[in-house]
N, C-alpha and C positions, 0 to 999 in steps of 0.2 A: 440751760440745755436746749430750750426751744430754739434760741438764736443759733446755737451751734448746729442743730439738726437742719435748719433752713440753709445754712451755709454749705453743709455737706451735700444736701440735695441739689443745690445750685451747681456745686462743683461736679457732681456726677452727671448732671444734665449737660453741662458744657463739655465734659469729656466725651460723652456719647455723641454729641453733635459733631465734635471734631473728628471722631472715628468714622462717623457716617460720611463726612465730607471726603475722607481719604479713600473710601471704597469707590472703585471705578464704576461708572454707570454703563450698563449694557445698552447698546442701541436698540431702539424700539423696532420690534419685528414688523415687517410689512403685513398689511391686512391680508388675511388668508382669503383667496378667491374660492368660494364654494361653487360647486356645479350648479348651473342654472336650473336643472331639473333632476330631481332624485326620485327614482322609482323604487318604492318599497314593496315588499311582497304583497301586502294587503291591497295595494292599488294597481298592481301589475295587470291583472285581468281586465280591470276597468279601462286602462290605457290602451290595451291591445285589442279590445273588441272593435267590431266593425260598425258600431253605431254610437251616437252621442246620447240618445234618449230612446227608451223603450216604451212604446204605446201599443204593443202587439196584443194586449188583452182587450182592446176596444174595437168595436165594429164600425163606429162612426168617429171620425177625427174632426174636432171643431177648432176654432181659432184659439180657444183656451188651452188646448193641448199643445199648441205651438208657441205659447208665450215664453219668451226668454231665449229662444233658439237663435243663434247667430247665423249670419250668411254662410251658406255651404254646409250647415250642420247635417248630420246623418240621423234620420228618424226611422226607427224600427217599427213596422206596423204588421198587422195580420195579413194573411194572403188575400183576403177578400174585403179589406177595410175600405170604407167610402169616406169622402170628405164633404164638408159643407162648402158652399160656394166661396165664402170668405176664407176658409182654410185653404182652398185650392189657390186663391189669389196670393196668399201669404207664401205658400210653397213655391209658386212661380217667382214672386218678387225676391225672395231670399235664396233662391236656387237650392232649396233643401233637397237632399238626396234621400229617396225613399228606399229603405231596405226591407223588403217583404219577407216575412217569416213563413216558410213553407209549412203546410200542414204535415203533421207527423205521419198521417196515413196516406200521403201523396204517393201515387204509384206511377210507374213509367207510362208515358203516353205513346211510346213507340214499341213495337214488338220485334223489329228486326233492324240490324245495323251492320253496315259494311265498315270494316276497320282496316287501316293501312298506315304504314310508317316508313320513313327512310332509316338509314343506319343509326342516326342520332336518336330516333324515337323507338327503335326496336325493343330495347329492354322495358321501356314503359308500356309499350303495346302488350308485351307478354304478361305483364303484371295486371293489366286492366281487363284482359279477356275473361278471367274467372270472376272478376267483380261485376262485369256486365251480365254474365250468365246468371249470377246470383240475383240480379235485379229482374230476371225473367226475360231478358232480351236475347233473341237468337242472333248469334254473331257469325259473320262471314269474313274471314281473314284474307286480305289481298296482298299480304307481305309488307315489308321484306322479311326474310327468314333468318337473317344473321346480322352481325355488326359490320359486315363488309360494306365498303363505300358504295352507295347507289345514288341515283338522282331523284329527289323528292317529287318532281312533277309527274314522273311515271306512276307512282303509287297514288298520288292525289287524283290523277286522271282516272285510274282504275276504280277507285272508290266513288268518284263523282259520276262516272258512267253508270254504275250499279244503282245509284240513287236517282239520277236523272231519267233513266229508262224504266224506273219503277220496279226493279228487282228486289230492292229493300226500301224500307221507309226512311232510313236515316243513315248518316255516315259519321265516322270519327277518323281524323287524320292527324298524325303526330310527326312533327319534325323539330328542328332546333328551336325555332321561334313561333311556329304556327302561322306566320304571315305568308310565306311563299306558297304553302300548300293551299291556303285560302284563295290566293290569287289564281293558282292553276285550276282549282276546282270550279271557281266561278266562271270559267270560260265554257263550261259544259252547260247546255240548255237544261232548264228546269232545276238548276242548282242555286241555292243561296247559302253559301258557306260563311261562317263567322269565326274569327279568331277571338277567343275569350280567355281572360286571365283571372276571372273572379266569378263566383256564383251569381252575383248580381248582373254582370254582363251576359252571362250564359242565359239566365232567365229572360232578360230583356230581348236578347237576340231571337228567342222563340216567340215570346208573347207579342212583341212589337214588329219584328221583322220576318217572322215565319222561317227562320233558318232551318234547313234540313241537313246541314253538315256542320259539325263542330270541329274546329282545328285547335290543337293544343301545342304549346312549345315545351318540349321536354326539359329545357333548361330554365324555364320561367317559374315553375311551381313545384312544390313537393308532391309526393304521391298522395298524401292525405288531402292536399288542396285540390289536386286534379280530380280526385274522387268526388269531392263536394261540388266542383264545377260540373262534372258529368251528371251527377244526381239532380242538380238544379236544372240542367238543360233537358234531360229526358222526362222530367216530371212537369214541365211547362208546355204550353201549346198556344197557338194563335186562335183566339176566340172572339175578340171584340171587332165589330164591324168597321170601326174607324181605322183599325190597324190592317184589317183585311183589304180595305180600299187602297191603302198606301202600298201594300205589298203587291197588289194587282198592277199598280203603276210601275213598280220595279220590273215585273214580268213584261209589261207592255214595252218598256224601253228595250229590253233584250230582243223581243220579237221585231222591233223596228229595225234593228241592225242585223237581224238574222235572215233578212229577205235576200 
């Protein structure tokens, strides 16, 4: 019986092998190409934030705090953070972008503002006026007053004159991109207009360049983004002597060609 059982098993095995050979083989599927970068919900906020490392809890940044940062990394720091000499060298060598965290109790450094817009910025201007008032800023509106087509230099000029002649402390001009209005406003004496598209640029334009007019592109940022830009701009000011010295040189250039 044992010999017969072995023969039977061998016969069954051979039969199965023959049947398998008769089954057509499906071609191997090409390797699936997965997306190079998959954003899951748990990582989305990390990938969308505007800094790579947060050291905003520290008042002194040392070389240890910069360890591992790649060239061009964005470092979030507190508003009044200071750096050790070696840390300053590393920031310069690696072109590290400093994102300063404004204090929660930061208040506007300007009390009055002239505001103007062309037809492309009219709707945004209307939405921003109550926001500026809530910040405690006295607003003077120089138009335009509808969506009818107008020329942006006219309104940029009106706002710039109010600032340049000292009738108001600051100005806000809105057109499609913010660039043309900045160019027009900067033709007026005593005006330093800056087109800004982020809170960091807005803060820098005040602290480093003494900007007294902010220009915004209505098609460049969302309403929430514009509010953050404005808040960063009005809560910053020119304080450091080294920046004051450079701004005075900007003013000197203007006076040289105004004779």
